[in-house]
C-alpha positions in Angstrom: -31.5 47.5 -20.2 -31.4 46.6 -16.5 -28.0 45.3 -15.2 -28.0 41.8 -13.7 -28.2 41.9 -9.9 -24.8 41.4 -8.3 -24.4 38.5 -5.9 -21.9 36.7 -3.8 -20.4 34.1 -6.2 -18.7 32.0 -3.6 -21.9 31.8 -1.5 -23.9 30.9 -4.5 -21.4 28.2 -5.5 -21.5 26.7 -2.1 -25.3 26.6 -2.2 -25.0 24.7 -5.5 -22.6 22.3 -3.9 -25.2 21.6 -1.2 -27.9 20.9 -3.8 -25.7 18.7 -6.0 -24.6 16.8 -2.9 -28.2 16.1 -2.0 -29.6 15.3 -5.4 -26.8 14.6 -7.8 -26.4 16.1 -11.3 -29.3 14.6 -13.3 -32.0 15.2 -10.7 -31.0 18.8 -10.2 -32.6 21.2 -12.7 -31.5 24.7 -13.7 -34.6 26.1 -12.0 -33.6 24.3 -8.8 -30.2 25.9 -8.9 -31.5 29.3 -9.6 -33.9 29.0 -6.6 -31.3 27.7 -4.2 -28.5 30.1 -5.4 -30.9 33.0 -5.5 -29.7 34.2 -8.9 -31.3 34.8 -12.2 -30.8 32.6 -15.2 -28.7 35.2 -17.1 -26.5 35.9 -14.0 -26.0 32.2 -13.5 -25.0 31.6 -17.1 -22.8 34.7 -17.3 -20.9 33.7 -14.1 -20.8 29.9 -14.1 -21.9 28.7 -17.5 -24.5 26.1 -18.1 -25.5 23.4 -15.5 -22.7 21.1 -16.4 -20.0 23.9 -16.2 -21.5 24.9 -12.8 -21.4 21.3 -11.6 -17.7 20.9 -12.5 -16.8 24.1 -10.8 -18.7 23.0 -7.7 -17.2 19.5 -7.7 -13.6 20.9 -8.1 -14.1 23.2 -5.1 -15.8 20.5 -3.0 -13.1 17.8 -3.5 -10.2 20.3 -3.3 -11.4 21.6 0.1 -12.1 18.0 1.3 -8.6 16.9 0.4 -7.0 20.0 1.9 -8.9 19.3 5.2 -7.7 15.6 5.3 -4.1 16.5 4.3 -4.0 19.2 7.0 -4.8 16.5 9.6 -2.2 14.1 8.1 0.5 16.7 8.2 0.1 17.8 11.8 3.3 17.7 13.8 4.1 14.8 16.1 3.7 11.1 15.6 2.9 10.3 11.9 0.8 7.3 12.8 -1.2 9.3 15.3 -1.9 11.8 12.6 -3.2 9.1 10.3 -5.4 7.8 13.0 -6.7 11.2 14.0 -7.4 12.1 10.3 -9.8 9.2 10.1 -11.5 10.1 13.4 -11.8 13.8 12.5 -13.2 12.9 9.1 -15.9 10.6 10.6 -17.0 13.5 12.8 -17.5 16.0 10.0 -20.8 17.8 10.3 -21.5 17.6 6.5 -21.5 13.8 6.6 -25.1 12.8 6.6 -27.8 11.4 4.4 -29.4 14.8 4.2 -26.2 16.6 3.1 -24.8 13.8 1.0 -21.3 13.7 -0.5 -20.8 15.4 -3.8 -17.7 13.5 -4.6 -19.3 10.1 -3.9 -22.4 11.1 -5.8 -20.3 12.1 -8.8 -18.5 8.8 -8.9 -21.7 6.8 -8.4 -23.5 8.8 -11.1 -20.8 9.1 -13.7 -18.3 6.4 -13.0 -15.5 6.9 -15.4 -17.7 7.9 -18.3 -17.2 11.6 -17.9 -13.6 12.7 -18.6 -13.8 16.0 -16.7 -15.4 14.4 -13.6 -12.8 11.7 -13.7 -10.0 14.2 -14.0 -11.2 16.2 -11.0 -11.7 13.2 -8.7 -8.4 11.5 -9.8 -6.4 14.7 -9.3 -7.8 15.0 -5.8 -7.2 11.4 -5.0 -3.6 11.6 -6.3 -2.9 14.6 -4.0 -4.2 12.8 -1.0 -2.3 9.7 -1.8 1.0 11.7 -2.2 0.5 13.3 1.2 -0.5 10.0 2.9 2.5 8.1 1.4 4.8 10.9 2.6 3.4 10.6 6.1 3.7 6.8 6.1 7.3 7.0 4.9 8.0 9.4 7.7 6.5 6.9 10.1 8.7 4.1 8.8 11.8 6.4 9.0 10.9 7.1 12.7 10.5 3.4 13.2 6.8 3.7 14.2 6.2 0.9 11.7 8.2 -2.1 10.5 10.9 -1.6 7.9 9.1 -4.2 5.7 5.6 -2.7 6.1 3.6 -2.5 2.9 2.9 1.2 2.7 0.7 0.9 -0.4 -1.6 -1.6 1.5 -1.7 0.8 4.4 -2.7 3.6 2.1 -5.3 1.4 0.5 -6.8 0.7 3.9 -6.9 4.4 4.7 -8.7 5.3 1.5 -11.1 2.4 1.7 -12.0 3.4 5.3 -12.8 7.0 4.1 -15.0 5.6 1.3 -16.8 3.4 3.8 -17.5 6.3 6.1 -18.9 8.3 3.2 -21.1 5.5 2.2 -22.4 4.8 5.7 -23.2 8.5 6.1 -25.1 8.5 2.8 -27.0 5.4 4.0 -28.3 7.4 7.0 -25.9 6.6 9.7 -25.6 9.4 12.3 -22.2 10.8 13.2 -22.5 9.1 16.6 -23.0 5.7 14.9 -20.3 6.3 12.2 -17.0 4.7 13.1 -15.6 7.7 14.9 -14.8 5.8 18.1 -14.7 2.5 16.2 -12.2 4.0 13.7 -10.0 4.9 16.7 -10.0 1.3 17.9 -9.5 0.0 14.4 -6.7 2.4 13.7 -5.0 1.4 17.0 -5.3 -2.3 16.0 -3.9 -1.5 12.6 -1.0 0.5 14.1 -0.1 -2.4 16.3 0.0 -4.6 13.3 2.5 -2.4 11.6 4.7 -1.4 14.6 8.4 -1.9 14.3 9.9 -5.1 15.9 11.4 -2.9 18.6 8.0 -1.7 19.7 6.6 -5.3 19.5 9.3 -6.6 21.8 8.7 -3.7 24.2 5.1 -4.6 24.6 5.6 -8.4 24.5 2.5 -8.8 22.3 2.4 -10.7 19.0 1.7 -8.7 15.9 -1.5 -9.8 14.2 -2.4 -8.4 10.8 -6.1 -7.4 11.0 -8.4 -8.8 8.3 -9.3 -5.3 7.2 -5.8 -4.8 6.0 -5.7 -8.0 4.1 -8.8 -7.0 2.1 -7.8 -3.4 1.7 -5.8 -3.9 -1.4 -8.5 -5.9 -3.1 -11.3 -3.6 -2.2 -9.6 -0.3 -2.8 -10.2 -0.3 -6.5 -13.9 -0.6 -5.9 -14.1 2.7 -4.1 -12.6 6.1 -4.6 -12.3 9.3 -2.7 
């Protein structure tokens, strides 16, 4: 009996991620996966399991790497608020954000909602890790008096997460990277930073602090979107 042809498992899994990102779970057939991954049926099943098992492995890798990338930006040395701002700008400039590539995490949430326990576990774990890092950075910003002592850090985190979700949705709708809020995010972040600056910084600039409307709706809208 002929042995199954060996293949690069990570490369094959990334090709599966690309296909699931474009088409979602239901619209992707096993034959589609075999063709894109360049593997035989038996090799695919022996290595990854059935289509659902492969989807879950691909989703976990996708969201884990995505969160790691965002968290690496958030944890850069220097100003904590500058790191938050730059994390949004860098995310908006990602090359895989396009209607052609799609977003596997967004597709999974749109397709399954909270009906699938495993999908929910993967996306919630990723969101929790990102939130923990973000809150740690915001607390550092407060400690360094970059933001007011009475700033609502949860609302700031909601705003950040809602902005990420909006960027993903805009990309899926066909917005190019140039029209995504890369430069707009920078202006929006700056405006938001000014709204949260410490009183000492406000007095230094002589400018009144105005809470942008995006922050006021962030808490109410955050539950409608997810990372």
